[in-house]
Every structure is written in structure tokens, then in C-alpha cells.
C-alpha positions, 0 to 999 in steps of 0.5 A: 780677300773679301773684305765685308759680308758673307765670308763663307764661300758656299753661303756666298754663292748660294745668296748671290744666285737667288732669284725672287722667291727662292728659299734658303733654310737656317736649321738646327743640328737636327733637321734632316735635309732632303736628298738634292738639296744643298747642305751647308754644314757649319755645325762645329759642336753643340751651340756653335755656331748659333742659329741667331749668329748664323741668321744675323749673318745671312740677313746681312746679305739677303733681301727677305720677304716671307719667313716661315716657321714650324708652328711648334716653335710658338710653344717649345722655343718662344725665346728664339721665335720672338728674336727672329720676329724682332730681327724680321719684323718688316717681313710677312710671317708663315707657320706650317706643322713641322711635317709640312715645314720639313716637306718645304724644305725639298724646294730650298736652294740650300740648308744651312745646318748650324750647331744650334741644339734648341727644339724647332730652331728652324726658319725658311727664308724667301727672298725678296727683291731690292728694287720695287 
């Protein structure tokens, strides 16, 4: 049995296969997942697991160089927005309209669906490298 790190098999597999600039989406329970993009559904009930719990677990195993939000998060979910910024303070931040954000998810290696039920609780994480 794996002793530490990501215990979820599908997430662990996706993270292990990421190359530089590949993307992973962490999503609330309402974000549509485009056909052909792997959906890793963690949602159990509204709010469980939370977006931030899931983000923390992924950030433990993933080197992230860029974070992309929907612009709408800044007005509609400032608490979550600020929490993500705090966790990714050394990372470049980008914003897209929510419609453009949804289009961008078509290129993700996977969408991890949480039980989060707050507005615009979605983020695209772009893989960095652990060497320079």
C-alpha cells in the first residue's frame, strides 16, 4: 500500500504522466467536462470533498507554473480566489471569461470533479518542471 502522497489511483496516474505545460482542472460539481477529457469524479455530497482539500492534495504532488481562473471568480467567490492565490503565490496567474475557461478545459489531461458548490470554484493548473 502506498504510504504517502496522492492515494487516489486515477489522480496519481494522471499526475505521474504529466509533461511540462500539460494541464489539470480542479472543478466544482457543476463544471461541464468536455467529451474525450478524463473525468475523475470525487464528488460525494454537496461540499464533499471541498475544492480546497482537493487542491491541497494535488499541489502536494504537482509542480505548477501557471494557474488560470474564470474572471467571474473575483466578484463571485473572493474567499476561494484569495485562498488559491495564497497557496500558489509563486505562480503566474491568468484569467479568462467563464466561456473561454470552459473551452480551455478541452485541452486538459483530466478534470477532477469535487463536491464544491460555490460559484466559479474552478482552476486550471499548468504543469511546470522540478528542475531548471
